N, C-alpha and C positions, 0 to 999 in steps of 0.2 A: 340344389342338385336334382331333386325329384322333378321339379318344374322343367329344368333344362332337358332331363331325360325324356320327359313327356313330349317336349317340343320336337326333339330329334326323332322320336317314333312317329310323330304326326307328319313330319317332313317326308319320311320314307313310306308313309302310307299305313303304319301300324297304329291302330286305335287302342288305347288303354281303356278297359271296361271299368265303370264306376262300381266300387265296392258297396255292399249292402250291409246295413246295421239293423239288427232286431232289437227293439226296446220292449222289454216286458213290462206289463203294468202301466201302459202308456198314458192313463188318465191320472196317475199319481202326482203328488206334489213335486218331488224331484224329477220324475220322468218328463213332465210337461216342460220343465225348464230345459232339460236335455233335448227334447224334441225341438223346442223353439231355436236353440242354438244350432242344431244340426241342420234344420230347414233353412235358417237364415244364411248359413255358410254355403250350402249347396255342394258340399264336397262328397257326401255320401248319399246313396239312396236309403230310405228309412221305412222299415216295417214296424208296426206296433201291435202288441197284443192287448186285447180288451176282453172282458168276460162275455160281452154281447155287442154285436155290431148293430143291434136294433135299438139300443138304449141312447136315443139322441141327446138326452140331457147330459150323459157322460161323454159323448162324442163331440159335442159342440165346441168345448173349449180346445179340443185337439185340432179340429178342422179349421178353427179361426185363428190359430197361432201365427201364421204367416200367410200373407196374401200373395197368391201366385208364386209359390216356391219353385225352384228349378226342378226339384224331385218331390211331388206330393207324397205325403205319407200314405202307406198302404196298411189298412187296419185289418187284423184277423182275429178270429175268436180262439182263445186258449185260456184255460183256468188252471191254476196251480194244483187244484184237487183232483184233476183228471188227466189222463193221457191223451184224450181227444184234442186234436188240433195242433199239437206241438210239431209233429212231422211237417205238416203243411207250413207252419209258421217259420220253421227253420230252413225251408227249401231255398236254395240259392243265396243263403246268408253267409257272409264272411266273418262278421263279429256279432257278439251277443252282449247287450248291456242288460243285465238281469237285476232290475230294480224292484220287481214285484215281491212284496213280503208284507205280512200283517204288522201293523204298528198301532198300539193303543197307549193312551195316557193314563188310563186307570187300570186298577188290577182286574184280572179275569178270575172267574170261579174255577175254571179247569185250565191249568197251564198248558195242557196239550192242544187246547184251542189255538194257541200261538205256536207252540214248539213243532207240532206235527206239520202244518202247512208250510212253515218256513223251511224246515229241513227237507221234507219230502217234495215240496215245490221246487226247491233248488236242485235236488238231485234229478227230478223229472226233466228239467231243462238241460242239465248236463248229460243225461243218458241220451236225450234226443240229439244233442249235438255230437255225440260219439258214434252214432250209428253209421254203418257203411254208406257211402254216397254223400256224407256230410261234407260241406265246404268250410265249415267254421275253423278259423284260425286262432281265435282268442275269445275267451268269455271273461267279461268284467262283472263281478258280483258286488252289489251294493251291501256291504256289511255294516259295521257300526263300531264306534268306540265303545259301545256297550259290551263288545266282544273282547275288549282289551283291559279295561281299568277297574272292574267291579268284582265284588265277592272276595276280596283279599283280607277283609277283617282287620285285625291288629297288624298285619304285615304292610297295610297301606300307610303311606306318609304323604302328607299335603305338600311336601317339598320334592317328592319323587316326580321325575319326568317320564311318563310312560312312552314306550316306543312300540314299533311294530312287532318286536320280539315277545311282548307281554300278551298274556291271555287271561280273560276273566275266568274265575272258578264258577262252579255251578251252585255255590252257596248264596244264591241271590234270587231276584224276582223272575217271573216267567218270561218277560220280554228279553231281559239279558241272556237268559238261558237259550231262548229261541235263536237270537242272533249268533251266539257263541257256538251252539251245536250245529246250525246251519252252515256257518263258515267252516267249521272243522270237517263237516261231512264233505263239503265242496273240495277242500284240499286233499282229503283222503281218496275221493273218487277220482280226481285227475291223476294223482300219483299211481293208482292202481290201473286206471284206464290206459295211461301212457306207457305202462310196462307190459301191456297186452299186445302182442304182435298183430292180432286180428282186428283190433279196434281202430277207429279214426281218432287221431291224436290232435290235441289242441292245447293252447296255453291258457293259464288262469291268472287273473289279478283281482285284487279286491280293493274297493274304496271304503274307508272306515270313517264316516262322518260322526261328529258329536251332535248336539242338538241343532237342527237345521232351521234357520230363520230367514226372513225376507219375504218380499211380496210374492203372492201366488197367482198362477195363470188359470186355475180352474177353481176347485173348492179348496178351502183351507185344510192343510194336512193336520193330523193329530198332534204333531209336534208344536203347532202354533197354539194349541189349547192352553199351554202354559202362559203365553203372552195374553191371551184373552181372559183367562181366569184372574190374573193379576190386575189387569186394567179395570175389570168390572168389579173387583173385590170379592169374587166368588171364593177365592182363597183369602181369608181374613187376616192370617198371620204369615210371616215368612219363615219357612223351615230353614234350619241351619244346614243347608246343603249347597254344594257348589257343583256346577256342570260346565262342559265346554260348549262352545258356540261356533257356528260357521254359517256363512251366507250361502243360500241355495244356488246362487249364480256360480259360485266357486266350486260347489260339489258337482254341478253339471259339467263344468269346464274340465274338472278332473276326470270324470268318466270319459269324456270325448278324447282328452289328451292320452288316456290310458290305452286307447284303441291302437295307437301307432307307436307310442314311445317304446323303443326296443327294451330299455331296462325296467319297464313296468312288469313284464311277464314274470311270473313266479314270486310276486311280492304283494304284501299289504301296503296300503297307503293311508296314513292318518290324515284326516281332514278336520282339523279343529284349530280355528284362528286364535282363540283366547278362552280362558276359563274365568268365570265369575261366580261368586256366591249369589244365591237367589236375591238376597238383600241388595247387592250391587245392581242386579238386573232391574229391580224395582225402582232403584235410584236413577237409572237410565230413563225409565218410562215416566216417572213422576213429573219432571219439569215440563215434559212435552204435552202430557195429557191432562194433568190436573187443571191447568188454566182453562181447558176446554170442557170442563164439567165432570171429569172422571176423578172424583175426590175420594174414591175407596181403595186406591192402590195402597196395599199394606206397607207398613214400615217397622212394625213390632216383630222383633226376632228373639224375644226373651223366653220363649217356652222351654221349660227344663226338659232334659232328655227323658227323665222317668215318666213324665206325663205322656210324651210321644210313645214310649215303650208300652205303657199301660194301654193307650188307645190302640196300639197295633194288635192287641188281643181280640178287639171287637170290630176293627175296621181294616178291611183288606189293603186299601191304599196306603194306610199308615205303616204297614209292614215294610214297604220299600223305603219309606222315609226313615224309619228306625234303622234299617240296615245301613243306610248311608249317612246317618246323622253325623255332622261335624267333619265330613270328608269333602274335599274338592279335588278332582283328578286334574292333572296338568299333562299336556301332551307335547311331544316333539314332533313338529310337522315338517321337518327339514327335508324329508324324502319327497313330499309332495311338491315342495318348492324346487328341489333340484331335479327330480326326474320328470314331473309333470308340468313343470314351469309355472306353478300356481303363485300368484301374488295375492295374498289374502285381503279380503275386503274388511272394512271397519264393521265389526259385528254389532257395535252399539248403534250405529246408523241403520243397520239391517233390522235390529229390533224395533227401532222407531217406525221404520217403513212397514214392518209387519203390522204394527198396531193401526197404522192409517189404512192399510189394505183391508184389514178385518172390519174396520168401521165403514169404509166406503162400499164394501161388498155386502153389508148388512149382517155380518157374523156377530158384530157388536153393535147395539142400538146407538145411533148417532144422538148426542145430546143437542139441545138447542144451540149452545155455544159452538159446537162443532159444525152444525148445519150452517150457521150464520157465517162462519169463517171459511169453510171449504165447499159447501154445497148450494149456497144461494146463487142466484143468477149473477149478482154483483161480484161474488167471489169467482165465479166461472170467467167472467169478462176480464178480471185482473190477471 
């Protein structure tokens, strides 16, 4: 219908203007995949925020995503910690995909180092979108399953299927708190803003992915450090913890679909294809990479809880492990399938592809066996 409408308008001489999307944190793991898909499709004009437009090492992966796109990406400087640049970034923008947020795989000394920029950065973008003269129709915020399924303690059940109605408590680690508080602040801001007769009103939707895996187009994201640490044996034992997984290509597609899907507005959308114990994840990686010389992928999962609890008093990273010991969150992703049209990819294959990408890009040292099979001239010719 939209295509037919556009053709009719073209016949009578009325041109439909192409809408513009602002992508925050354009050099990030998820953001680069979003940018690639938008630039490849050529449906929207695209602006992207970066901390510096003079940092060529950060900009190169963005500029090289698609050769000769219909609408080349426009990069603008804007930082989550400053008001500077956001008004210019949002000028003539119809939709915002707010992916920029700190993510770390290890514990931080001061939880505010994560919580403050996540919450205040999100509010900074929303406030700029609400100013008089704004054209923004909808903002899609990248939240997380971390804002849904954690901190429930004894109330958690490994058989429970978490939905968009569930929220994490604040009795958990700094990263989970940061995602929970940032998303809650976003919903509260939009509710208050849209009740103000003097403000510019817009819709909000969130995308809530679990652990994002799959090949990366720039530098490896912190989420892939789990894959790297298990392949290299940096983590020598397997914690008795389960997590959800989702392919980065699916997460990007969900953001783009949420731009125009009418029923996406006002809702959260779980993006988690499947959940696995970390031991299961290692079991996926082992047959692929052990024959290639990566023989330190752990298999031992028998550490008693009391040992982990004792270690948590001395090691910050172990506090998160202790909090989630013996738990595996499972998620209902039916809304993403129904509303956003997502057909979830095989996350086991995405995990394997993550490992290959990490090795081929030098984030994991290539073994002689790997070089012989995948990096020699003979392998290239095959």
